[in-house]
C-alpha positions as CSV (number, residue, x, y, z in Angstrom):
1,X,52.7,85.2,74.2
2,X,55.0,87.5,72.1
3,X,56.3,90.7,73.5
4,X,55.1,94.0,72.5
5,X,57.5,96.0,70.0
6,X,58.6,98.1,72.9
7,X,59.6,95.1,75.1
8,X,61.3,93.6,72.2
9,X,63.1,96.8,71.6
10,X,64.3,96.8,75.3
11,X,65.5,93.4,75.3
12,X,67.7,94.1,72.1
13,X,69.1,97.2,73.8
14,X,69.8,95.0,77.0
15,X,71.5,92.6,74.7
16,X,73.8,94.9,73.0
17,X,74.5,96.3,76.2
18,X,75.7,92.8,77.6
19,X,77.9,92.4,74.7
20,X,79.4,95.8,75.1
21,X,79.9,95.2,78.8
22,X,81.4,91.6,78.1
23,X,83.7,93.1,75.4
24,X,85.0,95.6,78.0
25,X,85.7,93.1,80.5
26,X,88.9,92.5,81.8
27,X,90.7,89.5,80.3
28,X,91.4,86.4,82.5
29,X,95.0,86.3,83.2
30,X,96.4,83.3,84.9
31,X,99.9,81.7,85.6
32,X,100.3,78.8,83.2
33,X,97.7,80.2,80.7
34,X,99.5,78.5,77.7
35,X,100.0,75.2,79.6
36,X,97.6,73.2,77.1
37,X,97.6,75.5,74.0
38,X,101.1,76.2,73.8
39,X,103.2,73.9,76.2
40,X,106.7,75.1,76.3
41,X,106.0,78.6,75.3
42,X,107.9,80.0,78.3
43,X,111.1,78.1,77.7
44,X,111.0,79.1,74.0
45,X,110.8,82.8,75.0
46,X,113.6,82.1,77.7
47,X,115.9,80.5,74.9
48,X,115.4,83.2,72.5
49,X,116.2,86.1,75.1
50,X,119.3,84.1,76.2
51,X,120.3,84.3,72.5
52,X,119.6,88.0,72.4
53,X,121.7,88.5,75.6
54,X,124.9,86.6,74.2
55,X,124.6,88.8,71.0
56,X,124.4,92.1,72.8
57,X,123.9,92.5,76.7
58,X,122.0,96.1,76.3
59,X,119.4,94.4,74.3
60,X,117.5,92.6,76.9
61,X,117.4,95.5,79.1
62,X,115.7,97.3,76.2
63,X,113.1,94.6,75.8
64,X,112.5,94.8,79.4
65,X,111.8,98.4,79.3
66,X,109.3,98.0,76.7
67,X,107.0,96.7,79.4
68,X,106.8,99.9,81.0
69,X,106.2,101.7,77.9
70,X,103.6,99.2,76.7
71,X,101.4,98.8,79.9
72,X,101.4,102.5,81.1
73,X,99.6,103.4,77.9
74,X,96.1,101.9,78.1
75,X,97.3,98.7,79.3
76,X,99.5,95.8,78.6
77,X,98.3,95.1,74.8
78,X,101.3,95.1,72.7
79,X,100.3,98.6,71.4
80,X,104.1,99.9,71.6
81,X,105.3,97.2,69.1
82,X,103.0,98.8,66.2
83,X,104.5,100.6,63.5
84,X,103.0,103.8,62.3
85,X,100.6,104.0,59.3
86,X,99.6,106.9,57.3
87,X,96.2,106.7,59.4
88,X,97.6,105.7,62.7
89,X,100.6,107.7,64.3
90,X,102.7,105.1,66.3
91,X,103.7,104.9,70.1
92,X,107.2,104.5,68.7
93,X,107.2,108.2,67.6
94,X,105.9,109.5,70.8
95,X,108.2,112.2,72.5
96,X,109.2,109.8,75.3
97,X,110.0,106.8,73.0
98,X,111.6,108.1,69.7
99,X,115.3,107.7,69.4
100,X,115.0,106.1,72.9
101,X,113.1,102.7,72.8
102,X,115.2,99.9,70.9
103,X,115.5,96.2,70.4
104,X,112.0,95.9,68.5
105,X,113.9,93.3,66.4
106,X,114.5,91.1,69.5
107,X,110.7,90.9,70.1
108,X,110.3,89.9,66.3
109,X,113.0,87.3,66.9
110,X,111.3,86.1,70.1
111,X,107.8,86.1,68.3
112,X,109.3,84.4,65.4
113,X,110.4,81.4,67.4
114,X,107.0,81.1,69.5
115,X,105.3,81.1,66.0
116,X,107.5,78.2,65.1
117,X,106.6,76.6,68.2
118,X,102.7,77.0,68.1
119,X,101.5,79.6,65.4
120,X,98.7,81.8,66.3
121,X,98.4,81.3,69.9
122,X,100.7,83.5,71.8
123,X,100.1,87.3,71.8
124,X,102.7,89.9,71.4
125,X,101.6,91.5,74.8
126,X,102.4,88.2,76.6
127,X,105.6,88.1,74.7
128,X,106.8,91.4,76.3
129,X,105.5,90.1,79.6
130,X,107.5,87.0,79.6
131,X,110.7,88.5,77.8
132,X,110.8,91.2,80.3
133,X,110.7,88.5,83.3
134,X,113.5,86.8,81.5
135,X,115.6,89.8,80.9
136,X,115.7,90.1,84.6
137,X,116.4,86.4,85.6
138,X,119.0,86.2,82.9
139,X,121.1,89.2,84.2
140,X,121.0,87.9,87.7
141,X,117.8,89.3,89.1
142,X,114.7,87.7,90.6
143,X,112.3,85.2,89.0
144,X,108.5,85.5,89.2
145,X,105.7,83.7,87.7
146,X,103.9,85.7,84.9
147,X,100.2,85.8,84.6
148,X,99.3,85.5,80.8
149,X,96.3,85.5,78.5
150,X,96.3,89.0,77.1
151,X,95.2,90.0,73.5
152,X,97.0,92.4,71.3
153,X,95.4,95.7,70.5
154,X,94.1,96.7,67.2
155,X,95.8,100.2,67.4
156,X,98.3,102.5,69.0
157,X,98.0,106.0,70.3
158,X,100.8,108.3,70.1
159,X,98.9,111.0,71.8
160,X,98.1,108.6,74.7
161,X,101.7,108.0,74.9
162,X,102.8,111.6,74.8
163,X,100.2,112.4,77.5
164,X,101.4,109.6,80.1
165,X,105.1,108.6,79.7
166,X,107.3,110.6,82.0
167,X,110.2,112.6,81.0
168,X,113.8,111.9,82.4
169,X,113.5,115.4,83.9
170,X,110.6,114.2,86.1
171,X,110.6,114.7,89.9
172,X,109.6,112.3,92.6
173,X,106.3,114.2,93.1
174,X,105.4,113.9,89.4
175,X,106.4,110.3,89.4
176,X,104.3,109.3,92.5
177,X,101.3,111.1,90.8
178,X,101.8,108.9,87.7
179,X,102.0,105.9,89.4
180,X,99.1,106.6,92.0
181,X,96.9,107.1,88.6
182,X,97.9,103.6,87.4
183,X,97.0,102.0,90.8
184,X,100.6,101.6,91.9
185,X,102.1,102.6,95.0
186,X,105.2,104.7,96.1
187,X,106.8,101.3,96.9
188,X,106.0,100.2,93.4
189,X,107.4,103.4,91.9
190,X,110.9,102.9,93.9
191,X,111.2,99.2,93.4
192,X,110.2,99.5,89.5
193,X,112.8,102.3,89.0
194,X,115.2,99.6,89.9
195,X,114.7,98.5,86.4
196,X,117.5,101.2,85.5
197,X,120.0,98.4,87.2
198,X,120.4,97.2,83.6
199,X,120.7,99.2,80.5
200,X,122.1,102.4,79.0
201,X,120.9,106.0,78.6
202,X,121.9,108.9,76.4
203,X,123.8,111.9,77.1
204,X,120.6,113.8,75.5
205,X,118.6,112.8,78.7
206,X,121.1,114.5,81.2
207,X,122.3,117.7,79.2
208,X,120.1,119.8,81.4
209,X,121.3,118.4,84.4
210,X,124.9,119.0,83.7
211,X,124.5,122.6,82.2
212,X,121.2,124.1,83.0
213,X,119.2,122.4,86.0
214,X,115.8,124.2,86.5
215,X,117.0,126.9,84.1
216,X,119.8,128.0,86.5
217,X,122.7,127.6,84.0
218,X,124.3,125.6,86.5
219,X,124.6,121.9,87.0
220,X,122.1,119.8,89.3
221,X,123.4,120.5,92.9
222,X,122.5,116.7,94.0
223,X,125.6,115.4,91.8
224,X,128.6,113.9,93.3
225,X,131.3,116.3,92.1
226,X,133.8,113.6,90.8
227,X,130.7,111.9,89.1
228,X,129.8,115.1,87.4
229,X,133.3,115.5,86.1
230,X,132.9,112.0,84.6
231,X,129.8,113.1,82.9
232,X,131.0,116.1,81.7
233,X,133.9,114.2,79.9
234,X,131.4,111.8,78.5
235,X,128.7,114.5,77.4
236,X,130.3,117.6,76.8
237,X,128.2,120.6,76.0
238,X,128.7,120.5,72.2
239,X,129.3,116.9,72.1
240,X,127.3,114.0,70.6
241,X,124.1,113.7,72.5
242,X,123.5,110.2,71.4
243,X,126.6,108.8,73.4
244,X,125.3,106.4,76.0
245,X,126.5,105.1,79.3
246,X,125.0,102.7,81.8
247,X,122.4,103.8,84.5
248,X,124.3,102.3,87.1
249,X,127.8,101.2,87.9
250,X,126.9,97.6,86.9
251,X,124.7,98.1,83.7
252,X,124.6,94.4,82.6
253,X,124.0,93.0,86.1
254,X,120.4,93.2,87.8
255,X,121.6,94.0,91.3
256,X,120.9,96.9,93.9
257,X,123.9,98.9,92.8
258,X,121.5,101.3,91.0
259,X,120.2,102.2,94.7
260,X,123.7,102.4,96.1
261,X,124.4,105.1,93.4
262,X,121.5,107.1,94.0
263,X,122.6,107.3,97.8
264,X,126.1,108.2,96.7
265,X,124.7,111.1,94.6
266,X,125.7,109.3,91.2
267,X,122.3,108.4,89.5
268,X,122.2,109.2,85.8
269,X,118.8,110.4,85.3
270,X,117.3,113.2,87.2
271,X,114.3,111.1,87.5
272,X,116.1,108.7,89.2
273,X,118.3,110.7,91.6
274,X,115.2,112.8,92.4
275,X,113.9,109.5,94.5
276,X,116.6,110.0,97.1
277,X,117.4,113.7,96.9
278,X,113.9,115.4,96.6
279,X,111.3,113.3,98.6
280,X,111.7,112.0,102.1
281,X,109.3,108.8,101.6
282,X,111.2,107.7,98.4
283,X,114.7,108.6,100.2
284,X,113.6,106.0,102.9
285,X,112.9,103.2,100.4
286,X,115.9,103.9,98.2
287,X,118.1,103.8,101.4
288,X,116.7,100.6,102.4
289,X,116.8,98.9,99.1
290,X,120.6,100.1,98.9
291,X,121.1,98.0,102.0
292,X,118.8,95.0,101.3
293,X,119.1,93.4,97.8
294,X,116.6,90.7,98.7
295,X,113.9,93.2,99.8
296,X,114.3,95.1,96.5
297,X,114.0,91.9,94.4
298,X,110.7,91.0,96.2
299,X,109.3,94.3,95.8
300,X,110.5,94.6,92.1
301,X,108.9,91.2,91.3
302,X,105.5,92.2,92.9
303,X,105.6,95.7,91.0
304,X,106.2,93.8,87.7
305,X,103.1,91.7,88.3
306,X,100.9,94.5,89.4
307,X,102.0,96.4,86.4
308,X,101.3,93.4,84.2
309,X,97.7,93.3,85.6
310,X,96.9,96.8,83.8
311,X,94.7,95.9,81.0
312,X,93.2,97.2,77.8
313,X,89.3,95.9,78.3
314,X,88.9,96.4,74.6
315,X,88.7,93.2,72.2
316,X,91.9,92.4,70.5
317,X,93.6,89.8,68.5
318,X,96.7,87.8,68.4
319,X,98.9,89.3,66.0
320,X,100.8,87.2,63.6
321,X,103.4,89.9,63.3
322,X,104.0,92.1,66.4
323,X,104.3,95.4,64.4
324,X,101.0,95.2,62.4
325,X,97.5,94.5,62.7
326,X,96.3,91.2,61.4
327,X,95.5,91.5,57.6
328,X,97.7,94.5,57.0
329,X,100.6,95.0,54.6
330,X,103.8,93.6,56.1
331,X,106.2,96.3,57.2
332,X,109.3,97.4,55.0
333,X,112.1,94.8,55.1
334,X,114.5,97.5,56.6
335,X,112.1,98.7,59.1
336,X,113.5,96.9,62.2
337,X,116.8,98.3,61.3
338,X,115.3,101.6,61.3
339,X,114.1,101.2,64.9
340,X,117.4,100.1,66.3
341,X,117.2,103.3,68.6
342,X,119.3,104.2,71.7
343,X,117.7,103.9,75.2
344,X,116.4,107.4,76.4
């Protein structure tokens, strides 16, 4: 017996709703996702990252940092890799990213190697996740199994990046609030801040610490005097603010030196030092990790997996070129060189 017209309408609405809910459902992420569709994908990524490390040690740290800037903004979807268009301001130009994020050309190289191995299968979002793990392993840090199966977003949002990514001036309270909003704990915050064990940051990010902390016209009181003298020489008030330096005393080795430096009041960024100097809960964790590298490694690996679980529920695609949506004109040939920017 045919349904009345109203009943058919209800069924149609229900079907549309079901489709919408299915489209918004989280992707299935699992270890070994490409075992059948692209066997050896993780090995290809590791080898490409090893070549990048050999060319420039700093580059792999910059790639690892892309996971944070990608996953924090609408989930791990490769949106941070997209170039801006006349109708879409890109996340690369967000306040926390411009003149800061770098090594996009390394991701291009990794993607090219994966495409040669199995074209059209592995997403750029998953490449960030794999490459970030490899950046840590290749510099002496812990290994963890990565869950894969993400799709690449169809768009990017400079506005969302501006609204969520923290400033180098952020304090512990603001960072705790940010991480909590993403479902990440205080332990995750402290452990993941240890990503600054490798890589460099610019003088631009610490000028206020050296010369006008909190508008006082004075340096940050939580700076070891000898370290402050070193930073004053590196970053004079009228000097080149694009000069960079390691964020801990061993910037090409992933270890717990970062936490030892914070305890000694030798943290480079305000947002790092505040974890020891301004909050008793984060201070206790910093002290623990400064004494126990294995504990830091375990917590860091756990935090990276949890961060990798942040998802964009919208339907995406597997981009052929990490910089542009499929079907878009390719980026300018010199665009990769344009984005060889300095960390922080």
